[in-house]
C-alpha positions as CSV (number, residue, x, y, z in Angstrom):
1,M,50.7,61.5,20.6
2,K,49.0,59.0,18.0
3,R,50.5,55.7,17.1
4,R,52.5,55.8,14.4
5,D,51.2,53.9,10.9
6,F,54.0,51.2,11.1
7,N,52.4,50.2,7.6
8,R,51.9,53.1,5.8
9,S,55.1,53.7,4.2
10,L,55.5,49.6,3.4
11,L,52.0,49.8,1.5
12,L,53.4,52.5,-0.7
13,A,56.9,50.8,-1.4
14,P,57.6,48.9,-4.5
15,A,56.6,45.3,-4.4
16,A,57.1,42.5,-7.2
17,P,54.4,42.3,-9.7
18,L,52.7,38.8,-9.2
19,L,49.2,39.0,-10.8
20,A,48.2,38.7,-14.8
21,G,46.8,41.4,-16.0
22,T,47.4,43.9,-12.9
23,T,48.1,47.5,-14.6
24,L,51.0,50.0,-13.5
25,S,48.5,52.0,-11.4
26,A,48.2,48.8,-8.9
27,V,51.7,48.1,-9.1
28,P,54.8,50.8,-9.3
29,Q,56.4,50.9,-12.5
30,S,59.8,50.2,-9.9
31,A,58.5,47.1,-9.0
32,Q,60.4,45.5,-11.8
33,A,63.4,45.3,-9.6
34,G,61.2,41.8,-8.0
35,R,61.7,43.5,-4.6
36,K,59.6,41.8,-1.9
37,I,59.1,44.2,1.5
38,P,58.1,42.3,4.6
39,W,54.7,43.3,6.1
40,Q,54.2,42.8,9.8
41,N,50.9,44.0,12.0
42,W,50.6,46.4,15.0
43,S,51.9,44.3,17.7
44,G,54.3,42.7,15.5
45,H,53.4,39.1,15.9
46,Q,52.1,38.7,12.3
47,K,54.6,38.6,9.6
48,A,54.5,38.3,5.7
49,T,56.6,38.4,2.9
50,P,53.9,38.8,0.5
51,A,55.2,38.5,-3.5
52,G,53.8,41.6,-4.2
53,R,51.7,44.4,-3.0
54,V,48.7,46.2,-5.2
55,S,46.6,49.4,-4.8
56,P,44.4,49.5,-7.3
57,K,42.9,53.0,-7.9
58,T,39.8,52.1,-10.2
59,E,37.0,49.5,-9.1
60,D,37.7,48.3,-13.0
61,E,41.2,47.9,-12.3
62,L,40.6,45.9,-9.3
63,A,37.9,43.5,-10.7
64,S,40.8,43.0,-13.6
65,L,43.1,42.2,-10.7
66,L,40.8,40.1,-9.2
67,K,39.6,38.0,-11.9
68,T,42.8,37.2,-13.1
69,A,44.7,36.9,-10.3
70,K,47.0,33.0,-9.9
71,Q,47.9,33.5,-6.3
72,T,45.5,34.3,-3.1
73,I,45.2,37.9,-2.8
74,R,44.6,39.3,0.8
75,P,43.1,42.6,2.0
76,V,45.1,45.2,4.2
77,G,44.0,47.9,6.0
78,A,45.8,49.4,8.9
79,G,47.6,45.9,10.4
80,H,45.5,46.4,13.7
81,S,44.2,42.9,13.5
82,F,45.8,40.2,16.0
83,S,44.6,36.9,14.4
84,P,46.7,35.8,11.2
85,L,44.0,37.3,8.6
86,V,46.7,39.0,6.0
87,P,49.7,36.8,6.3
88,T,50.1,35.3,2.6
89,E,52.7,34.2,0.1
90,G,50.6,36.0,-2.7
91,A,49.6,39.5,-2.8
92,I,48.6,41.8,-0.2
93,L,46.2,44.7,-1.4
94,S,45.7,47.9,-0.3
95,T,41.9,49.7,-0.6
96,R,43.8,53.2,0.6
97,H,42.5,54.9,-3.0
98,F,38.8,54.0,-1.9
99,D,38.8,57.0,0.5
100,Q,35.9,59.0,-0.5
101,V,33.5,60.3,2.5
102,E,30.0,61.7,1.0
103,A,27.1,62.9,2.4
104,I,23.9,61.5,1.0
105,A,19.9,62.0,2.0
106,D,18.4,61.3,5.8
107,N,21.4,60.9,8.1
108,R,23.3,58.5,5.6
109,A,26.7,58.7,3.8
110,I,28.8,56.6,1.7
111,V,32.0,56.0,3.1
112,G,35.3,54.2,1.0
113,A,36.6,51.0,2.8
114,G,40.2,52.2,2.8
115,V,39.1,55.3,5.2
116,K,40.4,55.1,8.7
117,L,38.1,55.9,11.5
118,N,40.4,58.7,12.8
119,R,39.5,60.3,9.7
120,L,36.3,60.2,9.8
121,G,34.8,62.7,12.5
122,E,35.5,66.0,11.6
123,P,34.6,65.5,8.2
124,L,31.2,63.5,9.0
125,H,31.0,66.3,11.3
126,K,30.9,68.9,9.0
127,L,28.4,67.2,6.6
128,G,26.2,67.3,9.9
129,Q,26.8,63.4,10.4
130,A,28.1,61.3,13.2
131,L,28.7,57.6,13.8
132,P,26.1,55.8,16.3
133,N,29.1,54.3,18.4
134,M,32.7,54.0,17.8
135,P,35.5,51.3,19.3
136,D,38.1,52.3,21.6
137,I,40.7,52.2,18.6
138,D,40.6,54.5,16.0
139,E,43.4,53.4,13.6
140,Q,41.6,50.7,11.7
141,S,40.2,50.9,8.2
142,V,36.6,51.1,7.7
143,A,36.4,47.7,5.8
144,G,39.0,46.2,8.3
145,A,36.8,47.1,11.0
146,F,33.6,46.6,9.3
147,S,34.9,42.8,8.3
148,T,36.3,41.8,11.5
149,G,33.1,42.7,13.4
150,T,35.1,45.7,15.6
151,H,32.3,47.0,18.0
152,G,32.4,49.5,20.8
153,T,30.1,49.2,23.4
154,G,26.5,50.0,24.7
155,A,23.5,47.6,25.1
156,N,21.5,49.5,23.1
157,F,24.3,49.9,20.1
158,G,25.5,47.7,17.8
159,A,28.8,46.8,16.1
160,M,30.1,48.9,13.8
161,H,29.0,46.9,10.6
162,A,25.2,46.9,12.2
163,Y,25.1,50.5,10.6
164,V,26.1,49.2,7.2
165,E,22.7,50.1,4.8
166,A,24.4,48.8,1.3
167,L,27.8,48.0,-0.1
168,R,30.3,47.6,-2.9
169,L,31.5,43.9,-3.7
170,V,33.9,43.4,-6.1
171,T,34.3,39.3,-6.8
172,P,37.3,37.3,-7.6
173,R,35.0,36.7,-10.7
174,G,35.4,40.1,-11.8
175,E,31.9,41.3,-10.9
176,V,31.0,44.5,-8.9
177,L,27.8,43.7,-6.6
178,E,25.7,46.2,-5.4
179,C,24.7,44.9,-1.6
180,S,21.7,45.3,0.3
181,R,18.6,44.5,2.5
182,D,17.1,44.7,-1.3
183,S,19.7,44.0,-3.9
184,N,21.6,40.5,-2.8
185,P,20.1,40.4,0.5
186,D,21.9,37.1,1.0
187,I,25.5,38.2,0.0
188,F,24.5,41.5,1.8
189,D,24.2,39.6,5.2
190,A,27.3,37.3,4.3
191,A,29.7,40.5,3.5
192,R,29.0,42.6,6.3
193,V,31.3,40.2,8.7
194,S,33.5,38.8,5.9
195,L,36.7,38.5,7.3
196,G,37.8,39.6,3.5
197,S,36.9,36.1,2.1
198,L,34.0,36.6,-0.6
199,G,36.4,39.6,-2.5
200,V,37.1,43.6,-1.7
201,I,34.5,45.4,-0.8
202,T,35.3,49.3,-2.0
203,Q,32.6,51.3,-0.1
204,Y,29.7,51.3,2.7
205,T,26.5,53.6,2.6
206,L,26.3,54.1,6.5
207,R,23.3,55.0,8.6
208,N,24.0,57.8,10.7
209,E,22.9,60.4,13.4
210,T,23.3,63.8,13.8
211,P,26.6,65.1,15.5
212,Y,26.3,64.9,19.6
213,K,28.2,65.5,22.3
214,L,29.4,62.8,25.1
215,K,29.8,63.4,28.8
216,R,33.0,60.9,29.4
217,R,33.1,59.7,33.5
218,T,35.8,56.9,35.0
219,W,36.2,56.1,38.0
220,M,37.7,53.3,40.4
221,Q,34.9,51.2,42.6
222,P,35.9,48.1,44.2
223,L,35.6,44.9,41.7
224,E,32.5,42.6,43.8
225,Q,30.8,45.8,44.0
226,T,31.6,46.0,40.2
227,F,30.3,42.1,39.8
228,A,26.6,43.6,41.5
229,E,26.1,46.6,39.5
230,F,27.2,45.4,36.3
231,H,23.6,44.8,34.4
232,Q,22.4,48.0,36.0
233,L,25.3,49.9,34.9
234,A,25.5,48.6,31.3
235,E,21.6,49.2,31.1
236,K,21.5,52.9,33.0
237,H,24.5,54.6,30.5
238,R,24.4,55.1,26.4
239,N,28.3,53.5,26.7
240,F,29.5,51.5,29.4
241,E,32.5,49.4,30.2
242,M,35.0,48.5,32.5
243,Y,38.5,47.1,33.0
244,Y,39.2,44.7,36.1
245,I,43.1,45.2,37.2
246,P,44.9,42.6,37.9
247,H,46.3,41.4,41.2
248,S,44.0,44.4,42.7
249,D,40.7,44.0,44.2
250,N,39.6,47.0,41.9
251,A,37.9,47.9,38.6
252,L,38.1,51.0,36.5
253,I,34.5,52.2,35.2
254,I,33.9,54.2,31.8
255,T,30.6,55.6,31.2
256,T,29.5,58.2,28.3
257,D,26.0,59.9,27.8
258,L,24.7,62.6,26.0
259,T,25.0,65.8,27.1
260,D,24.4,69.6,25.7
261,E,27.4,70.8,28.7
262,A,30.2,73.0,27.3
263,I,33.4,70.9,26.3
264,S,36.1,70.2,28.6
265,P,38.4,68.5,26.8
266,R,39.8,65.3,27.7
267,G,43.5,65.9,27.0
268,E,46.5,64.1,27.1
269,D,45.8,60.0,27.1
270,G,47.3,58.6,30.8
271,D,46.1,55.6,29.9
272,N,49.7,54.4,28.3
273,D,51.3,55.6,31.8
274,A,49.2,53.5,33.9
275,V,50.0,50.2,32.1
276,R,53.7,51.0,32.1
277,E,53.2,51.6,36.2
278,L,51.5,48.6,36.4
279,K,54.4,46.6,34.6
280,M,56.6,48.4,36.9
281,L,54.9,47.2,40.1
282,R,54.5,44.1,38.7
283,D,58.6,43.7,37.8
284,Y,59.5,45.2,41.2
285,A,57.1,43.2,43.7
286,S,57.0,39.5,41.5
287,W,58.3,37.8,44.0
288,W,56.5,39.4,46.8
289,P,52.2,39.2,45.4
290,W,50.8,40.0,48.5
291,L,53.1,43.5,48.2
292,R,52.2,44.0,44.5
293,K,48.2,43.4,45.4
294,K,48.4,46.2,48.2
295,L,50.4,48.5,46.1
296,I,48.2,48.2,43.1
297,T,44.8,48.6,45.0
298,G,46.3,51.3,47.3
299,V,47.4,53.4,44.1
300,S,43.7,52.8,42.4
301,N,42.5,53.8,45.4
302,T,43.8,57.4,45.5
303,I,43.3,57.8,41.7
304,P,40.2,60.8,41.3
305,P,37.3,60.3,39.4
306,E,37.3,62.6,36.1
307,E,34.5,63.7,34.2
308,H,35.4,65.5,30.4
309,V,32.8,66.8,27.3
310,D,33.3,66.8,24.0
311,W,31.8,66.0,20.4
312,W,31.2,62.0,19.6
313,W,34.9,61.6,18.1
314,N,36.6,62.8,20.7
315,I,35.5,60.7,23.4
316,Y,35.2,57.2,22.2
317,P,38.9,56.6,21.2
318,S,41.7,56.4,23.0
319,D,45.7,56.4,22.6
320,R,47.3,53.2,22.4
321,A,50.9,53.3,22.5
322,V,51.8,50.6,24.4
323,R,51.4,47.4,22.0
324,F,50.4,44.0,22.9
325,N,48.7,41.2,21.7
326,E,44.9,40.3,22.3
327,M,42.5,37.7,22.7
328,E,38.6,38.9,23.0
329,Y,35.6,36.5,23.4
330,H,32.0,37.5,22.8
331,L,29.8,35.9,25.2
332,P,26.0,35.7,26.5
333,R,25.3,39.0,28.5
334,E,23.7,37.0,31.4
335,S,27.0,35.1,31.1
336,I,29.7,37.9,31.7
337,V,30.0,38.0,35.8
338,G,30.6,34.2,36.1
339,A,32.9,34.5,33.2
340,L,35.1,37.2,34.5
341,K,35.0,36.1,38.2
342,K,36.8,32.9,36.4
343,V,39.2,34.7,34.3
344,R,39.9,36.8,37.6
345,D,40.7,33.5,39.7
346,T,42.8,32.0,36.7
347,V,44.9,35.3,36.8
348,E,45.3,35.2,40.5
349,K,46.1,31.8,40.8
350,L,48.1,30.5,37.6
351,N,49.3,33.7,35.9
352,P,51.4,36.1,38.4
353,D,52.9,38.3,35.6
354,V,49.9,39.6,33.7
355,F,49.4,43.0,34.3
356,F,47.6,44.5,31.2
357,P,43.8,45.5,32.3
358,I,41.1,42.9,31.2
359,E,38.5,44.8,29.7
360,V,34.6,44.2,29.4
361,R,32.0,45.8,27.1
362,V,28.4,44.8,26.4
363,V,27.1,44.8,22.3
364,Q,23.0,44.4,21.3
365,E,22.7,41.8,18.8
366,D,22.5,41.8,14.5
367,D,21.6,39.7,12.3
368,A,24.7,39.5,9.8
369,W,25.6,36.0,9.5
370,L,29.1,36.0,10.6
371,S,28.8,38.5,13.4
372,P,29.8,37.2,16.6
373,F,27.0,39.4,18.0
374,Y,24.4,37.0,15.5
375,K,20.9,36.9,17.3
376,R,22.4,36.9,20.7
377,P,22.9,40.6,23.1
378,S,26.7,39.8,24.2
379,A,29.4,40.9,26.6
380,S,32.8,41.2,25.3
381,L,35.8,39.5,27.5
382,A,39.0,40.6,26.4
383,V,42.9,39.7,28.1
384,H,46.0,41.3,26.4
385,R,49.9,40.6,27.2
386,Y,52.5,43.2,26.3
387,F,54.0,42.5,22.6
388,E,57.4,41.5,24.1
389,E,56.0,39.0,26.1
390,P,54.7,35.3,25.4
391,F,51.0,35.0,25.0
392,E,50.5,31.8,24.5
393,A,50.2,29.9,28.1
394,F,48.1,32.9,29.4
395,F,45.6,32.6,26.4
396,K,45.3,28.7,26.6
397,T,44.3,28.9,30.3
398,V,41.5,31.6,29.9
399,E,40.5,30.1,26.4
400,P,38.7,27.1,27.6
401,I,36.4,29.6,30.1
402,Y,34.5,30.3,27.4
403,Q,33.7,27.5,25.6
404,P,31.0,25.9,27.8
405,L,29.5,29.2,27.0
406,E,29.4,29.0,23.2
407,G,31.6,31.9,23.0
408,R,32.4,33.4,19.7
409,P,36.1,34.8,19.3
410,H,36.5,38.2,18.1
411,W,37.8,37.8,14.2
412,G,40.5,40.1,14.5
413,K,42.0,38.8,17.8
414,L,43.8,35.7,18.5
415,H,41.6,32.2,19.4
416,S,42.6,28.8,18.4
417,L,38.9,27.4,17.1
418,T,38.9,25.5,13.8
419,H,35.7,25.2,11.1
420,K,34.3,22.2,13.1
421,T,34.0,24.3,16.6
422,L,33.3,27.4,14.6
423,A,30.2,26.2,12.5
424,N,28.4,24.6,15.8
425,R,28.5,27.9,16.9
426,Y,26.9,30.2,13.9
427,P,23.6,29.2,12.9
428,R,24.6,30.6,9.3
429,W,27.7,29.2,9.2
430,Q,27.0,26.7,5.8
431,D,24.9,29.5,4.0
432,F,28.1,31.8,4.4
433,N,30.1,29.2,3.4
434,E,28.0,28.3,0.2
435,I,28.2,31.9,-1.0
436,R,31.7,32.0,-0.5
437,R,32.3,29.0,-2.8
438,E,30.2,30.6,-5.1
439,L,32.0,33.7,-5.4
440,D,35.4,32.6,-5.1
441,P,35.4,29.0,-6.3
442,Q,39.2,28.9,-6.5
443,G,39.8,30.3,-3.0
444,I,41.7,33.3,-4.2
445,M,40.7,35.2,-1.3
446,L,42.0,32.5,1.3
447,N,45.4,32.0,3.0
448,P,46.2,29.4,5.6
449,H,44.2,30.7,8.3
450,L,41.2,31.1,6.5
451,R,41.5,27.7,4.5
452,E,41.3,26.3,8.1
453,I,38.6,28.4,9.4
454,F,36.8,27.4,6.5
455,G,37.8,24.1,6.1
456,H,38.5,25.2,2.9
457,G,39.8,21.6,1.2
C-alpha cells in the first residue's frame, strides 16, 4: 500500500484569511470563521499552525497575493522535507492547481509545479517521454523536489533540477518571469534550487528521454567487499546505490540498467518489513550486541538476490511506509568510502540503538548555484532515525565527520549549518543572496529557518 498523504486533506481545509487582496478562489469562503488548521510534515517532526492557507488557481491570483502579502508566505508541496522549510506563523501556499503535464517538441514537457512525481510516470509514458532519473521516494511535488536538490543515483546522472530547461517564477514583486539559460539566466541558475525563497515557481520545462525499461538487481554482499568495489560498481551500472546494515558485516546493493527483457514486476515492496525486523532484532538483543550482530549478519546472508524488469517509473521508487527523520550530506565522490567507514565506526561504537540502514548514492555535478552538487561529482550519505525516537544525539555524532570534507547538506533534510558555514561551501552564495534580496526585498518568502540560513537581518 502506498503511503497516505497526511497533508492533502489539510491543504483543502478552510483557513483564516491573512493576505490583503487575496481572492476567494485562493481562500475558501468558510475561512471567514477564522479557523486555524495545524500542519505537519510526513515524519511528524516539523509542525506549524499557520494563520492562513492559500491555493491560488492562476498566476495572476498568485502574483496579486504575493505582491500584497503582509506576512510570510511559505510554499508547501507534499510535506516530505525533514528540514523546517515550511513552518511559519504566516500563510502556507499550495501549488496544487498548477498540475498540467504537456508534451512539446524534442522530448520536452511542460510540467506544473504542483504535480507529484508519482503522477508523472504514466502521463509522460503516454506522451512518449520519460524522466531521465528519479529518486527512491516519489511522493514529493515537482517544485518541492527540484527546489531542494532532490536526486536519484547514477554517476552520469544529475539531480532532478539538472534536467530543467526553463521555468516560470512569480516573484514577491508581482512579476511573472520566464527563466532559462537565454532569458533571465542568472535568475534561472538561482531558481532551480532556491528553497522557495525567490517566489513561487508555477511550471517547469523538462528535458526528457524516450520511454525505457530497467532491470533492477538487488543482492547482499560483505561490507568490506563493497568498500573495495564501490567506485567500480558506480561506474559499471546506470544507477547504483548501497545500504550499510548497521551492526552487521553486510551491505545491500541495488543496481539498475537498461534492458529489452520482458517485464517481471517487482511486486510488493519488502523494504518496510525488513526495517521492522531490524528494529525487532535491535529491541530483542539490545543487551547482547554480539548476538545482535550475529543474528543480523546471519539473516542477511540468507537473503537471495532478486531481479525485476519494468518501465522506469515502476522501478525507481520504493514504498517507505515506516516513517523516519533523516540527515543527508553530499561529499566529494572520492571521499565517500572513507566517510562511510567513519560513520560505521561511529554507529558501532557510540550508537548501539541505530537500526535503520544507511544509504549511499552517487550524483553527477551541475551548475545550479545552490545545488549541493555544484561543480562537484558527489556521493550522498544518509542516516535515519525511526520517527518515534530522538535523532538529535545520533545526528550530532555523525555530522562532524562531513565538515572537513566540505560536505553540503541536502536542503530538504536535517542539518545544523548556518549561513556563515554555508556561504563558504557554495561559490555563488553571495550571488544568490543578491538576487534573493532583489526579488524579495521585504523577506516575504522567509520563515525563521530561512532567515538563519541566509543571514537575513
